[in-house]
C-alpha positions in Angstrom: 24.3 7.5 9.0 20.8 8.3 9.1 17.9 8.5 11.7 16.1 5.2 10.7 17.6 2.3 12.7 16.8 -1.2 11.3 16.8 -4.1 13.9 14.4 -6.6 12.4 11.7 -5.9 15.1 10.6 -2.2 15.4 10.3 -0.9 11.8 7.1 1.0 11.2 5.5 1.6 7.9 5.8 5.4 8.5 9.5 4.9 8.7 9.4 2.8 5.5 7.7 5.7 3.8 10.4 8.1 5.0 13.1 5.7 3.5 11.2 5.5 0.3 11.5 9.4 0.1 15.2 9.3 0.7 15.8 9.0 4.3 19.0 7.2 5.2 19.2 4.0 7.4 21.6 2.1 9.7 21.7 -1.3 11.1 21.2 -1.8 15.1 24.3 -3.1 16.7 22.5 -5.9 18.6 20.8 -7.0 15.3 24.2 -7.3 13.5 25.3 -9.5 16.5 22.3 -11.8 15.7 23.3 -11.8 12.0 26.7 -13.0 12.8 25.4 -15.7 15.2 23.2 -17.2 12.4 26.1 -17.0 10.0 28.3 -19.0 12.1 25.8 -21.7 12.0 26.1 -21.7 8.2 29.8 -21.8 8.4 29.8 -24.7 10.8 27.6 -26.6 8.5 30.0 -26.0 5.5 33.1 -26.9 7.6 31.4 -30.1 8.9 30.5 -31.3 5.5 26.8 -31.6 6.2 24.2 -31.3 3.4 21.5 -28.7 4.2 18.9 -27.3 1.9 19.6 -23.8 0.7 23.1 -23.8 2.0 24.8 -26.4 -0.3 22.0 -27.9 -2.4 20.1 -26.8 -5.5 16.9 -24.8 -5.2 13.1 -25.7 -5.7 12.7 -28.9 -7.7 16.6 -29.3 -7.6 16.5 -29.7 -3.8 18.1 -33.2 -4.1 21.2 -31.8 -6.0 24.2 -31.4 -3.7 26.7 -28.6 -4.6 30.5 -28.9 -3.9 32.2 -26.3 -1.6 34.1 -24.8 -4.4 31.0 -24.1 -6.4 28.8 -22.5 -3.7 29.6 -18.8 -4.6 29.0 -19.7 -8.3 25.7 -21.3 -7.2 24.6 -18.1 -5.4 25.4 -16.0 -8.4 23.8 -18.3 -10.9 20.7 -18.2 -8.7 20.5 -14.4 -9.0 21.2 -14.2 -12.7 18.8 -16.8 -13.7 16.0 -15.4 -11.3 16.4 -11.9 -12.6 13.9 -12.3 -15.3 11.0 -9.9 -14.3 9.1 -8.1 -16.9 6.9 -5.0 -17.3 7.3 -1.5 -16.4 10.0 -0.8 -13.7 8.9 -0.3 -10.1 9.1 3.4 -9.0 12.3 4.5 -7.2 10.2 5.1 -4.1 8.7 1.5 -4.1 12.2 -0.1 -4.8 13.7 1.8 -2.0 10.8 0.6 0.4 11.4 -3.0 -0.8 15.1 -2.7 -0.2 14.4 -1.3 3.4 12.0 -4.3 4.1 14.4 -6.7 2.9 17.2 -5.4 5.0 15.1 -5.2 8.1 14.0 -8.8 7.6 17.5 -10.0 7.2 18.5 -8.1 10.4 16.2 -10.2 12.4 19.1 -12.5 12.5 17.5 -15.9 11.2 18.7 -15.8 7.6 22.2 -17.0 7.9 23.4 -14.3 5.5 26.8 -12.4 5.7 26.6 -9.1 7.3 28.5 -7.6 4.4 25.5 -8.3 2.1 23.2 -6.5 4.4 25.7 -3.6 4.6 25.6 -3.4 0.8 21.8 -2.9 0.9 22.1 -0.1 3.4 25.0 1.4 1.5 22.9 1.5 -1.7 20.1 3.2 0.0 22.2 5.8 1.6 24.2 6.4 -1.6 20.8 6.4 -3.4 21.9 3.6 -5.8 18.6 2.1 -6.6 18.2 -0.9 -8.9 15.9 -1.0 -11.9 13.4 -3.7 -11.0 10.6 -4.8 -13.5 7.4 -5.0 -11.5 6.0 -8.4 -12.8 7.4 -11.8 -11.9 6.5 -12.7 -8.4 4.0 -15.3 -7.5 4.0 -14.4 -3.9 5.3 -17.7 -2.6 9.0 -18.7 -2.5 9.0 -14.9 -1.8 9.2 -12.3 -4.6 11.8 -14.1 -6.3 12.1 -12.4 -9.7 11.9 -8.6 -8.5 14.3 -9.3 -5.7 16.7 -10.9 -7.9 17.0 -7.6 -9.9 17.9 -6.0 -6.6 20.3 -8.6 -5.7 21.9 -8.4 -9.1 22.8 -4.8 -8.6 24.4 -5.6 -5.2 27.0 -7.8 -6.9 27.6 -5.0 -9.6 25.5 -6.4 -12.4 22.2 -5.4 -13.9 20.9 -1.7 -13.9 20.4 1.0 -11.4 18.7 4.5 -11.9 20.9 7.2 -13.2 20.0 11.0 -13.4 18.5 10.4 -16.9 17.2 6.8 -16.6 18.7 3.4 -16.3 22.6 2.9 -16.4 24.7 -0.1 -15.9 25.4 -0.7 -12.3 29.1 -1.2 -13.0 29.2 2.4 -14.4 27.4 3.8 -11.2 29.7 1.8 -8.9 32.8 2.9 -10.6 31.5 6.6 -10.4 31.0 6.2 -6.6 34.1 4.1 -5.9 32.1 1.3 -4.6 32.6 -2.4 -5.4 29.9 -5.2 -5.8 29.5 -7.5 -2.8 30.9 -11.1 -3.0 28.1 -13.7 -2.3 28.7 -16.8 -0.1 26.6 -19.8 0.7 23.0 -19.0 1.2 23.5 -15.2 0.6 21.6 -15.2 -2.8 18.7 -17.2 -1.5 18.4 -15.1 1.5 18.4 -11.9 -0.6 15.4 -13.0 -3.0 13.3 -15.5 -0.7 11.0 -13.1 1.1 7.9 -10.9 0.9 9.6 -7.6 0.5 7.9 -6.4 -2.8 4.5 -7.4 -1.4 5.3 -5.3 1.7 6.5 -2.3 -0.3 3.1 -2.2 -2.1 1.0 -2.7 1.0 2.8 0.1 2.8 2.2 2.4 -0.1 -1.6 1.5 -0.1 -1.7 1.9 3.8 -0.1 5.3 3.5 -2.5 6.4 0.7 -5.5 5.3 2.7 -4.3 6.8 5.9 -5.4 10.1 4.4 -8.0 9.1 1.9 -10.4 7.2 4.3 -10.8 10.2 6.7 -11.3 12.7 4.0 -13.8 10.3 2.2 -16.0 10.7 5.4 -15.6 14.5 5.1 -16.6 14.4 1.5 -19.7 12.3 2.4 -20.5 15.2 4.8 -20.2 17.7 2.0 -22.8 15.6 0.1 -25.0 15.3 3.2 -24.9 19.2 3.6 -25.7 19.6 -0.2 -28.7 17.1 0.1 -29.8 18.7 3.4 -29.6 15.3 5.1 -30.5 14.5 8.6 -27.7 13.6 11.2 -30.2 11.6 13.3 -29.0 8.2 11.9 -25.6 9.2 13.5 -27.1 9.3 16.9 -24.7 7.3 19.4 -27.5 5.2 20.7 -28.1 3.7 17.3 -24.6 2.5 17.1 -24.1 1.3 20.7 -26.8 -1.2 20.0 -24.8 -2.6 17.2 -21.3 -1.8 18.5 -18.9 -2.5 15.6 -15.9 -0.5 16.0 -15.8 1.0 12.6 -19.4 1.8 12.5 -19.3 3.7 16.0 -16.1 5.5 14.8 -17.6 6.8 11.5 -20.9 7.9 13.2 -19.0 9.8 15.8 -16.8 11.3 13.1 -19.7 12.5 11.0 -21.8 13.7 14.0 -18.8 15.8 15.2 -18.4 17.4 11.8 -22.1 18.1 11.2 -23.6 18.8 14.7 -23.2 22.5 14.6 -24.0 23.0 10.9 -26.2 25.9 10.0 -27.7 23.9 7.1 -28.5 21.0 9.4 -30.1 23.5 11.8 -32.1 25.1 9.0 -34.0 22.0 8.0 -34.3 20.4 11.5 -38.1 20.3 11.3 -38.4 19.5 7.5 -41.1 16.9 6.5 -38.4 14.4 5.1 -38.8 11.0 6.9 -35.6 9.3 5.7 -32.6 9.8 3.5 -31.6 7.2 0.9 -29.2 4.4 2.1 -26.1 5.9 0.4 -26.5 8.7 3.1 -28.2 7.0 6.0 -26.0 4.0 6.1 -22.6 5.7 5.8 -21.5 4.5 9.3 -22.3 1.0 8.3 -20.5 1.0 5.0 -17.6 3.4 5.7 -17.2 1.7 9.1 -16.8 -1.8 7.6 -14.1 -0.4 5.2 -12.4 1.2 8.2 -12.3 -2.3 9.9 -10.7 -3.7 6.8 -8.0 -1.0 6.9 -7.2 -1.6 10.6 -6.7 -5.2 9.7 -4.3 -4.2 6.9 -2.3 -2.0 9.3 -1.8 -4.7 11.8 -0.8 -7.3 9.1 1.7 -4.8 7.7 3.3 -4.2 11.0 3.8 -7.8 11.7 5.1 -8.7 8.3 7.7 -5.9 7.8 9.4 -7.2 11.0 9.3 -10.9 10.2 11.9 -13.4 8.9 10.3 -14.6 5.5 13.2 -16.5 3.8 13.9 -20.3 3.7 15.5 -22.2 5.3 15.6 -20.2 8.7 18.5 -20.4 11.2 17.9 -20.7 14.9 21.4 -20.6 16.5 21.8 -22.9 19.6 25.5 -22.6 20.6 25.0 -25.0 23.6 23.7 -27.7 21.4 24.4 -27.2 17.8 22.9 -29.6 15.4 20.4 -30.0 12.4 17.5 -28.4 14.5 19.3 -25.1 14.1 18.2 -25.0 10.5 14.5 -25.4 9.5 13.0 -25.6 6.0 9.6 -24.0 6.2 7.2 -21.7 4.4 7.5 -18.1 5.8 8.0 -16.9 2.3 4.3 -17.6 1.4 2.4 -14.3 1.1 -1.2 -15.8 1.4 -1.9 -13.5 4.4 -0.8 -10.4 2.4 -2.7 -11.5 -0.7 -5.9 -12.2 1.2 -5.6 -9.0 3.1 -5.0 -7.0 0.0 -7.8 -8.6 -1.9 -10.3 -7.9 1.1 -9.1 -4.3 1.1 -9.6 -3.9 -2.6 -13.1 -5.2 -2.2 -13.8 -2.9 0.7 -12.6 0.1 -1.3 -14.9 -0.8 -4.2 -17.8 -0.7 -1.8 -16.7 2.7 -0.6 -16.4 4.1 -4.1 -19.7 2.4 -4.9 -21.7 4.3 -2.2 -19.7 7.5 -3.2 -21.2 7.1 -6.7 -24.6 6.5 -5.5 -24.6 9.7 -3.7 -23.4 11.5 -6.8 -26.5 9.9 -8.5 -28.8 11.4 -5.9 -27.2 14.9 -6.2 -27.5 15.1 -10.0 -31.1 13.8 -10.4 -33.5 16.7 -9.9 -36.4 14.4 -8.9 -34.6 13.5 -5.8 -32.3 16.6 -5.1 -34.7 19.3 -5.8 -31.8 21.0 -7.6 -31.5 21.8 -11.3 -30.8 18.7 -13.5 -27.2 17.8 -13.4 -26.7 21.1 -11.5 -26.4 22.9 -15.0 -27.1 26.6 -15.0 -29.2 26.2 -18.1 -30.3 22.5 -18.1 -30.9 21.2 -21.5 -28.7 23.6 -23.4 -25.9 22.7 -20.8 -25.0 19.3 -19.5 -23.5 20.6 -16.2 -22.1 17.7 -14.1 -23.8 14.9 -16.0 -20.5 13.5 -17.5 -18.6 13.8 -14.2 -21.0 11.2 -13.0 -20.0 9.1 -15.9 -16.4 9.4 -15.2 -17.0 8.4 -11.6 -19.0 5.3 -12.9 -16.1 4.4 -15.3 -13.6 4.6 -12.4 -15.9 2.5 -10.4 -16.0 -0.1 -13.2 -12.2 -0.3 -13.1 -12.4 -0.9 -9.4 -15.0 -3.6 -9.9 -12.7 -5.7 -11.9 -10.0 -5.1 -9.2 -12.3 -6.4 -6.6 -12.1 -9.9 -7.8 -9.6 -11.7 -5.6 -6.1 -12.2 -7.1 -5.4 -14.8 -4.5 -8.2 -17.0 -5.9 -5.8 -18.1 -8.7 -2.8 -20.3 -8.0 -0.6 -22.3 -10.4 1.9 -25.1 -9.7 5.5 -24.2 -10.5 9.1 -25.5 -10.1 8.3 -28.9 -11.4 5.4 -29.3 -8.8 7.5 -28.6 -5.8 6.0 -25.2 -5.3 2.5 -26.3 -5.9 0.4 -23.6 -4.2 1.3 -19.9 -4.5 -0.6 -16.9 -3.2 -0.3 -14.4 -6.2 0.3 -11.8 -3.3 2.4 -9.5 -5.4 -0.4 -9.1 -7.9 -3.0 -8.6 -5.3 -0.8 -6.0 -3.5 -0.2 -4.1 -6.5 -3.8 -4.3 -7.6 -4.6 -2.6 -4.2 -2.3 0.3 -5.0 -4.2 0.7 -8.4 -7.5 0.5 -6.4 -6.5 3.3 -4.2 -5.7 5.5 -7.1 -9.2 4.9 -8.7 -10.8 5.5 -5.2 -9.3 9.0 -5.2 -10.7 9.6 -8.6 -14.3 8.6 -7.7 -14.1 10.7 -4.5 -12.8 13.6 -6.5 -15.9 13.5 -8.7 -18.2 13.2 -5.6 -16.6 16.3 -4.1 -16.7 18.4 -7.2 -20.3 17.6 -7.6 -21.1 18.1 -3.9 -19.4 21.5 -3.9 -21.4 22.5 -6.9 -24.7 21.4 -5.2 -23.8 23.5 -2.1 -23.9 26.6 -4.3 -27.8 26.3 -4.2 -27.9 26.2 -0.4 -28.6 29.5 1.4 -27.3 28.5 4.8 -23.6 28.0 5.5 -22.3 24.5 5.8 -20.3 23.1 8.9 -16.8 24.5 9.4 -14.8 21.3 8.2 -17.2 21.1 5.2 -16.7 24.9 4.4 -12.9 24.7 4.6 -12.9 21.8 2.1 -15.3 23.6 -0.2 -12.9 26.6 -0.2 -9.8 24.5 -1.0 -11.9 22.9 -4.0 -12.8 26.4 -5.2 -9.1 27.4 -5.4 -8.8 24.6 -8.1 -12.2 25.2 -9.9 -14.8 27.9 -10.0 -18.5 27.3 -9.8 -20.1 26.4 -13.0 -20.9 29.3 -15.3 -21.9 27.4 -18.4 -20.2 24.1 -19.5 -16.5 23.6 -19.5 -14.0 20.7 -19.4 -13.5 19.5 -15.8 -11.0 16.8 -16.6 -7.9 18.5 -15.1 -10.0 19.7 -12.2 -11.0 16.2 -11.2 -7.2 15.0 -11.6 -6.1 18.0 -9.5 -8.6 17.3 -6.7 -7.8 13.5 -6.7 -4.1 14.4 -6.3 -4.8 16.6 -3.3 -6.9 13.9 -1.7 -4.1 11.4 -2.0 -1.2 13.6 -0.8 -3.0 14.3 2.5 -2.2 18.1 2.4 -5.8 19.2 2.4 -6.8 17.0 5.3 -3.8 18.2 7.3 -4.7 21.9 6.6 -8.4 21.3 7.5 -7.6 19.6 10.7 -5.0 22.3 11.6 -7.7 24.9 11.1 -10.8 23.4 12.4 -9.7 20.5 14.7 -8.7 16.9 14.2 -11.4 14.7 12.9 -12.6 12.0 15.4 -10.3 8.8 15.1 
């Protein structure tokens, strides 16, 4: 078994990322004991002939329909089959593995009443790399991620499709090849599998891991632009931010000051006659800092959610006084907190990209930069970086649409029983796409800032220079017009994967956190 231990309480987003990339998992022994205890409550209810929602009734609007004991297994299989109706492009293998990991961890919290054999099947699939084909679209972010998780559950019983070497294959064929049989579902098992926030969590974790690298390097890219524009670092003075002590603002100001304080460019224009820089430079701590605070909220929300029980009903075993209070119908499956958190983050990232695009505009305008128009070698005959600015603006327009909250829309479903939903899965996926567009806008700013640096005589600060050199390994300085499309995409990829940031910090010292 692998190194990632699932216990329902201590899973981290970093560990989920490792599992998404192929790391194996194992259940904690004490967690399995809690799983077995809650399952005994379900078995007692069945043997005692009680009627309890989710255990021996219909679902959603069919809550009043009692199901006979002999039909309970069929009920669970029918639930999975009927709910496996998601559409759209499949989730990536990495995202699906993350979703499976979160679902297993949630079930191991021991409040779901599921059979341990079902959890063991999820873990077996992860460790054997049997990954379901899961269409992305179908979850409303309340009643959990029903449709996507149903495709996962369908594969656990040997139906549906999983990923083979050359694309989707029948699950039955893969299981036969590996000598594995589908798991048999009992009362409540199917509902426990699909009634949770696991797809939303997978997308949030992906976004969080992208932003973990994108946000610090966005600050460094801003420093490249500041050097290119010969900006003052006086607005980063600690006294300024101590009298308005927002955590994010203070952090970003310290980060930028620590990067630029020994810059030869800054020293060279220390006594220049420029009074104030434009807002897009002077207000970096106030804007980037607000984004950082949204990110910190995102991180805290994720860490709570991935270690939560999110299905319905929940089981709270009380062996000394067994009874109906052991089973509670409630709403932990509702993804409102995830939806609002994702929407807020998407809006914040739009603001980060917007101020980045404003810095681009400053650098390519000769009346404000004092540099050749659009940084072209032969302005007029050549367009230089003119259309790189357009590309940044186009990517920003994509982000503008995504800044509108997905959680602001809800539609009643299930005959009015599920009359308010979060649209959390849509909001969380929207955040993933927003992160990708942010990297593109930042790539445009960095490409242009590095070109503007070619016109400065003094050397930039150490961190800035190292980033400049990494950019120059992808693209040379302008020597006439050329297509920069692939260069922008290559830079954006490097910004997202974190390797540049890791290398710069290894060589020049860790950025202030």
